[in-house]
C-alpha positions as CSV (number, residue, x, y, z in Angstrom):
1,M,0.4,0.5,-0.2
2,Y,3.0,2.1,0.7
3,E,4.5,1.4,-2.6
4,Y,1.2,3.0,-4.0
5,A,1.7,6.4,-2.4
6,I,4.8,6.3,-4.0
7,A,4.4,5.7,-7.5
8,W,1.8,8.2,-7.1
9,E,4.1,10.9,-6.5
10,W,5.6,9.8,-9.2
11,L,2.8,10.1,-11.8
12,A,2.4,13.2,-10.1
13,F,5.7,14.1,-10.9
14,A,5.4,13.3,-14.6
15,A,2.5,14.6,-15.4
16,R,3.5,18.2,-13.9
17,W,7.3,18.0,-16.3
18,F,4.2,16.5,-19.7
19,H,2.8,19.7,-18.6
20,V,5.9,21.8,-18.4
21,I,7.3,20.8,-21.8
22,T,3.5,21.1,-23.7
23,A,3.1,24.6,-21.9
24,I,6.6,25.8,-22.7
25,A,5.8,24.5,-26.5
26,W,2.3,26.1,-26.6
27,I,2.9,29.8,-25.1
28,G,5.9,30.3,-27.2
29,S,4.2,29.6,-30.3
30,S,2.0,31.8,-28.9
31,F,4.3,34.5,-28.3
32,Y,6.4,33.7,-31.8
33,F,2.8,34.7,-33.4
34,I,2.1,37.3,-31.9
35,A,5.3,39.0,-32.5
36,L,5.3,38.3,-35.7
37,D,1.8,39.1,-36.4
38,L,2.4,42.7,-34.5
39,G,5.8,42.7,-36.9
40,L,3.8,42.4,-40.0
41,V,5.2,45.4,-43.0
42,K,3.0,45.5,-45.3
43,R,5.5,46.4,-49.0
44,P,4.6,47.5,-52.6
45,H,6.3,44.4,-53.5
46,L,4.4,42.9,-52.2
47,P,1.8,39.1,-54.2
48,P,-1.6,39.7,-54.3
49,G,-3.6,38.4,-51.5
50,A,-0.5,38.8,-48.9
51,Y,-1.2,41.4,-45.9
52,G,2.8,41.8,-44.6
53,E,5.7,40.3,-45.1
54,E,8.6,40.0,-42.3
55,W,12.7,39.4,-42.1
56,Q,13.7,37.6,-39.0
57,V,17.6,36.2,-38.5
58,H,18.3,32.8,-36.3
59,G,20.6,30.0,-35.5
60,G,22.5,31.0,-38.3
61,G,20.1,31.8,-41.1
62,F,17.2,34.5,-42.6
63,Y,13.5,33.7,-42.6
64,H,11.1,35.6,-44.9
65,I,7.6,35.8,-43.9
66,Q,5.5,35.8,-45.9
67,K,1.4,36.4,-44.5
68,Y,-2.4,36.0,-46.2
69,L,-5.3,37.2,-44.5
70,V,-7.5,34.6,-46.2
71,A,-5.2,32.7,-48.1
72,P,-3.2,32.1,-50.9
73,A,-3.9,31.9,-54.4
74,Q,-2.4,28.5,-54.5
75,M,-1.4,25.9,-51.4
76,P,1.2,24.2,-50.8
77,E,1.5,20.9,-50.4
78,H,2.1,20.9,-46.9
79,L,0.8,23.0,-43.9
80,T,2.2,23.2,-40.2
81,W,-0.6,23.1,-38.0
82,F,0.0,24.2,-34.3
83,K,-2.7,22.9,-32.6
84,Y,-1.5,19.9,-30.3
85,E,0.9,22.1,-28.7
86,S,-2.8,22.9,-27.2
87,Y,-5.2,20.6,-27.1
88,F,-1.8,18.8,-24.6
89,T,-0.7,20.7,-22.7
90,W,-5.3,20.6,-22.0
91,I,-4.8,17.3,-21.1
92,S,-1.8,17.6,-19.0
93,G,-3.5,19.9,-17.0
94,F,-6.6,17.7,-16.2
95,L,-4.2,14.6,-15.5
96,M,-2.6,16.8,-12.7
97,L,-6.1,18.1,-11.5
98,C,-7.3,14.5,-11.5
99,I,-4.3,13.3,-9.9
100,V,-3.3,16.0,-7.0
101,Y,-6.5,17.5,-6.4
102,Y,-9.3,14.6,-7.3
103,G,-7.3,11.7,-5.8
104,G,-6.7,14.0,-2.4
105,A,-9.7,15.7,-2.6
106,D,-10.1,15.5,1.6
107,L,-7.1,16.6,1.8
108,F,-6.7,19.3,-1.0
109,L,-9.8,20.3,-2.7
110,I,-12.3,20.2,0.2
111,D,-11.9,23.1,3.7
112,R,-15.0,21.9,5.4
113,H,-15.2,25.5,7.4
114,V,-15.4,26.4,3.5
115,L,-18.2,24.1,2.3
116,D,-19.2,20.5,4.0
117,I,-19.6,18.5,1.0
118,S,-18.4,15.2,-0.2
119,P,-15.5,14.6,-2.6
120,S,-17.6,13.3,-5.6
121,V,-19.1,16.1,-5.2
122,A,-16.6,18.7,-5.0
123,I,-15.9,16.4,-7.7
124,L,-18.8,17.2,-9.9
125,I,-18.3,21.0,-9.1
126,S,-14.9,21.2,-10.3
127,L,-15.7,19.5,-13.6
128,G,-19.3,21.0,-14.1
129,S,-17.8,24.7,-14.0
130,L,-14.6,23.8,-16.7
131,A,-17.3,22.7,-18.8
132,L,-20.0,26.0,-17.9
133,G,-17.5,28.6,-18.5
134,W,-17.2,27.4,-22.0
135,V,-20.0,27.4,-22.7
136,V,-20.6,30.8,-21.0
137,Y,-17.5,32.2,-23.2
138,D,-18.8,30.8,-26.7
139,L,-22.5,32.4,-25.9
140,L,-21.2,35.6,-25.3
141,C,-18.5,35.8,-27.8
142,K,-21.1,35.0,-30.3
143,S,-24.0,37.2,-28.8
144,P,-24.1,40.6,-30.7
145,L,-21.7,41.9,-27.5
146,G,-19.1,40.1,-29.7
147,R,-19.2,42.7,-32.0
148,N,-17.2,44.9,-29.5
149,T,-14.4,44.0,-29.0
150,W,-13.4,46.1,-25.8
151,G,-16.4,45.9,-24.7
152,L,-16.5,41.9,-25.3
153,M,-13.6,41.9,-22.8
154,A,-14.5,43.7,-20.1
155,V,-17.6,41.5,-19.4
156,L,-15.4,38.5,-19.5
157,Y,-13.5,40.0,-17.3
158,I,-15.9,40.5,-14.8
159,V,-16.8,37.0,-15.1
160,L,-13.4,36.0,-14.4
161,V,-13.6,38.2,-11.4
162,F,-17.0,36.5,-10.2
163,M,-15.5,32.7,-10.8
164,A,-12.3,33.6,-8.2
165,W,-15.0,35.0,-5.9
166,G,-16.7,31.2,-6.4
167,Y,-14.3,29.2,-6.1
168,T,-13.0,30.6,-2.9
169,Q,-16.8,30.1,-2.1
170,L,-16.6,27.0,-2.6
171,F,-12.9,25.0,-2.0
172,T,-9.5,26.0,-0.8
173,G,-7.5,28.7,-1.2
174,R,-4.7,26.5,-3.4
175,A,-7.4,25.1,-5.5
176,A,-9.3,27.7,-5.9
177,F,-6.6,29.7,-7.7
178,L,-5.8,25.8,-9.4
179,H,-9.0,25.8,-10.8
180,L,-9.6,29.6,-11.9
181,G,-6.6,28.8,-13.5
182,A,-7.9,25.7,-15.3
183,F,-11.3,27.7,-15.9
184,T,-9.4,30.5,-18.4
185,A,-7.1,27.2,-19.6
186,T,-10.2,25.3,-20.6
187,I,-11.7,28.7,-22.6
188,M,-8.3,29.0,-24.3
189,S,-7.9,25.0,-25.8
190,A,-11.3,25.6,-26.3
191,N,-10.5,28.2,-28.9
192,V,-8.7,26.7,-29.8
193,F,-10.1,23.5,-30.5
194,M,-13.2,24.6,-31.5
195,I,-13.0,28.1,-33.1
196,I,-9.8,28.5,-34.9
197,I,-8.6,25.3,-36.1
198,P,-12.0,24.3,-37.4
199,N,-12.1,27.9,-38.7
200,Q,-8.4,27.2,-40.5
201,K,-10.2,23.8,-42.0
202,I,-12.6,25.7,-43.5
203,V,-10.5,28.1,-45.2
204,V,-8.5,24.8,-46.3
205,A,-11.6,23.3,-47.2
206,D,-12.7,25.8,-50.0
207,L,-9.4,26.9,-52.1
208,I,-9.3,23.1,-52.4
209,A,-12.6,23.9,-54.3
210,G,-11.8,26.8,-55.5
211,R,-14.6,28.8,-53.6
212,V,-13.7,32.0,-52.5
213,P,-13.1,31.9,-48.5
214,D,-15.4,34.4,-46.7
215,P,-12.6,36.2,-44.1
216,K,-15.3,36.5,-41.4
217,Y,-13.7,33.2,-40.4
218,G,-10.7,34.6,-39.8
219,Q,-11.8,37.6,-38.3
220,V,-13.6,35.0,-35.6
221,A,-10.1,33.5,-34.9
222,K,-8.5,36.8,-34.8
223,Q,-11.1,37.6,-31.9
224,R,-10.4,34.3,-30.0
225,S,-5.9,34.5,-30.9
226,L,-6.7,37.8,-29.0
227,H,-8.4,37.1,-26.1
228,N,-6.1,33.8,-25.7
229,N,-3.6,36.2,-25.8
230,Y,-4.4,39.0,-22.6
231,L,-5.1,35.6,-20.3
232,T,-2.0,33.9,-21.4
233,L,0.0,35.3,-18.5
234,P,-2.4,34.9,-16.2
235,V,-2.8,31.4,-16.0
236,I,0.5,31.1,-15.0
237,F,0.7,32.9,-12.7
238,F,-2.4,30.3,-11.1
239,M,-1.1,27.6,-11.9
240,L,2.8,28.2,-10.3
241,S,0.8,29.5,-7.1
242,N,0.1,26.5,-4.9
243,H,4.0,26.7,-4.2
244,Y,3.2,30.3,-2.9
245,P,0.6,30.5,-0.4
246,L,0.5,34.3,0.7
247,S,-1.1,33.8,-3.1
248,F,-4.2,32.0,-2.4
249,G,-4.5,32.0,1.5
250,T,-6.1,35.1,2.3
251,Q,-9.7,36.8,2.8
252,F,-8.7,38.4,-0.4
253,S,-7.5,36.3,-2.6
254,W,-9.6,36.4,-5.1
255,V,-9.3,40.0,-5.3
256,I,-5.5,39.0,-6.2
257,A,-6.8,36.9,-8.4
258,A,-8.6,40.4,-10.3
259,L,-5.5,42.4,-9.8
260,V,-3.5,39.1,-11.7
261,F,-5.9,39.2,-14.8
262,L,-5.3,43.3,-14.5
263,M,-1.6,42.6,-14.4
264,G,-1.7,40.5,-17.3
265,V,-3.1,42.6,-20.1
266,T,-0.8,45.8,-19.0
267,I,2.3,43.3,-19.2
268,R,0.9,42.0,-22.6
269,H,0.4,45.3,-23.6
270,W,4.0,46.5,-23.1
271,F,4.9,43.4,-25.4
272,N,1.8,44.1,-28.5
273,T,2.5,47.6,-28.7
274,T,6.8,47.3,-28.6
275,H,6.1,44.3,-31.1
276,A,4.1,46.7,-33.0
277,R,6.7,49.3,-33.4
278,K,4.5,51.6,-32.2
279,G,6.8,52.8,-28.6
280,R,7.8,51.4,-25.6
281,P,4.6,52.6,-23.3
282,T,7.2,52.3,-19.6
283,W,4.1,53.7,-18.2
284,T,2.5,49.4,-18.2
285,W,5.8,48.7,-15.4
286,I,4.8,51.0,-13.6
287,V,1.3,50.1,-13.2
288,T,2.3,46.3,-13.4
289,V,4.6,46.7,-10.0
290,I,2.3,49.4,-8.3
291,L,-0.6,46.3,-8.9
292,F,2.6,43.6,-7.3
293,I,2.6,45.9,-4.8
294,L,-1.3,46.1,-3.7
295,I,-1.6,42.3,-4.4
296,M,1.9,42.2,-1.4
297,W,-0.2,44.2,0.8
298,L,-3.5,42.7,0.2
299,S,-2.2,38.4,0.7
300,T,-1.2,40.3,4.5
301,V,-4.4,41.3,5.5
302,P,-5.4,39.3,8.0
303,K,-2.1,37.9,8.8
304,L,-3.9,34.6,9.8
305,L,-3.3,32.6,6.1
306,T,-6.8,30.5,5.7
307,G,-7.9,28.6,2.9
308,E,-6.4,25.0,3.7
309,T,-8.0,22.1,4.8
310,D,-8.6,21.7,9.1
311,A,-6.3,18.9,9.3
312,A,-8.6,17.8,12.3
313,A,-11.8,17.8,9.5
314,V,-9.6,14.4,8.0
315,A,-11.2,12.3,10.2
316,P,-9.8,9.3,9.4
317,A,-6.1,10.2,8.3
318,F,-6.3,11.2,11.7
319,Q,-7.3,7.8,13.2
320,Q,-5.4,5.9,10.8
321,F,-2.0,8.0,11.6
322,A,-2.4,9.3,15.2
323,G,-3.4,5.6,15.9
324,D,0.2,4.1,15.0
325,P,2.3,2.8,18.0
326,H,5.2,4.7,16.4
327,F,3.2,8.0,16.5
328,P,4.2,9.4,19.8
329,A,7.8,8.9,19.1
330,V,6.8,10.7,15.8
331,K,5.2,13.0,16.7
332,Q,8.0,14.2,19.3
333,L,10.8,14.3,15.5
334,V,8.1,16.3,14.4
335,S,8.0,18.7,17.0
336,T,11.7,18.6,17.4
337,R,12.8,19.1,13.3
338,C,9.9,20.2,11.1
339,S,7.9,22.7,13.2
340,M,10.7,25.5,13.8
341,C,9.1,26.0,9.9
342,H,5.9,24.7,9.8
343,A,4.2,26.9,12.2
344,A,1.5,29.1,12.7
345,E,4.5,31.3,13.6
346,P,7.7,29.9,12.7
347,V,10.9,30.6,14.7
348,Y,13.6,30.0,12.2
349,E,15.1,32.9,10.4
350,G,14.1,34.8,7.7
351,I,10.4,32.4,7.1
352,V,7.6,34.3,7.9
353,W,5.0,31.9,6.8
354,P,4.4,28.2,6.6
355,P,6.1,26.8,3.6
356,N,3.1,25.2,1.7
357,G,0.8,26.8,4.3
358,V,1.8,23.6,6.3
359,M,1.9,23.2,10.0
360,L,2.2,21.0,12.1
361,E,2.2,21.8,15.5
362,N,-0.6,19.2,16.8
363,D,-1.5,15.3,16.4
364,A,-4.4,16.4,13.2
365,E,-1.7,18.5,11.3
366,I,1.5,16.2,11.6
367,A,-1.6,13.0,10.9
368,A,-3.1,14.4,7.7
369,H,0.2,15.2,6.8
370,A,1.6,12.4,7.3
371,R,1.9,11.0,3.1
372,E,3.3,14.6,2.5
373,I,6.2,13.6,5.6
374,Y,6.9,10.2,4.8
375,I,7.7,10.8,1.5
376,Q,9.8,14.3,1.5
377,A,11.5,13.6,4.8
378,G,11.2,9.4,4.6
379,R,11.5,8.6,1.5
380,S,13.2,11.1,0.0
381,H,16.0,14.0,2.1
382,A,14.1,16.8,0.7
383,M,12.8,18.1,4.5
384,P,14.2,19.8,6.3
385,P,16.0,21.9,3.4
386,G,19.8,21.1,3.3
387,N,19.2,19.0,6.7
388,I,18.9,21.5,8.6
389,T,17.7,20.7,11.4
390,D,20.2,17.5,11.1
391,I,17.6,14.5,10.7
392,T,19.2,11.7,11.3
393,P,19.2,8.1,9.5
394,D,16.7,6.2,12.1
395,E,14.7,9.3,12.2
396,R,14.0,9.0,8.8
397,K,14.0,4.9,9.0
398,L,10.7,6.2,12.2
399,L,8.9,7.9,9.8
400,V,8.8,5.0,7.0
401,A,8.2,2.3,9.6
402,W,5.0,4.7,11.2
403,F,3.4,5.7,8.2
404,E,3.7,2.0,6.4
405,S,2.9,0.4,9.8
406,A,-0.3,2.8,9.5
407,V,-1.1,1.8,6.0
408,E,0.1,-1.5,6.9
409,G,-2.5,-1.7,10.0
410,K,-5.7,-0.1,7.8
411,K,-5.3,-3.2,5.8
412,Q,-5.8,-5.5,7.9
């Protein structure tokens, strides 16, 4: 049974690595094409139908790129489609959601002081919110409001802020931010899968059949691509936030999320304007810094980190691990080697908040984090960092024996 915990940990690591690889590919190609599109130059010698061109140098060679708003008169034999990066980024992200938050719903997804629900109900709410998000977004884009690009984006911002608040009323602080990222990423990936690629295929099919493609397909795809452009950086922030409890662990976390979306706009505006050769609006960085300082202030008001599962709420884990004969010795060990950092008020110099919001000050908290203690300090030497509290090999063996004994005891 304890081998399962190790295998699960490695599965989570593999899924995370896969997600990072695909995300780099998707975001990299997206940023490149946005910069390319904004940097296109119209010149007299362009062939019929060409909108603009760009000369680039990279890797010792020169590239001459031309863009057609609809399509060239004749299609080339081979077209390179940029779509699988988006698909696999979403698939790998959803896999991580299943492994970490659905597989560990009692600890990572549900905060019974926020909403007392079962893991199955929490998972259904999670899945439903992601699906509903795309439906609402797509309907807004196809409504009359969709013809007003900036008006539409303002309404979408309100929707995102509402979801930020809503998730904090449903899940733990960490899960709320993760779901806000997944909510946004689902919209982005669905844009590619449901709108951008199908529209491009319609244009290609019309050209092959000798028909003149309707320019509306390109215009719609362009609008969805613009949305993806401004949503990318906030999604990255939310995906990284689970490592930084100060971002999600306050009662104002939904306000922090709202400001993060604004920072995504200001940063992307600087890059977009620069790539379009329209100057370098340094004011955007000033605004971004001000917003970030405001976020830092909000993260400490109040100072008590919230949004994490109360360890005492995880009754089965408490009974299983606190009832093991090894527990008294383990409790003493954790109090000596771990609680100087993993406490409501850490005493280790330079540590202001408990790392990752994990506190190990009482029986319930130690029992609730038994698996993490086993993986981080028993089976591996990840904790304490640099072994700063001089935990011994025999003490690590005790942690291993405690976890494995408790798991084996449950099986009997």
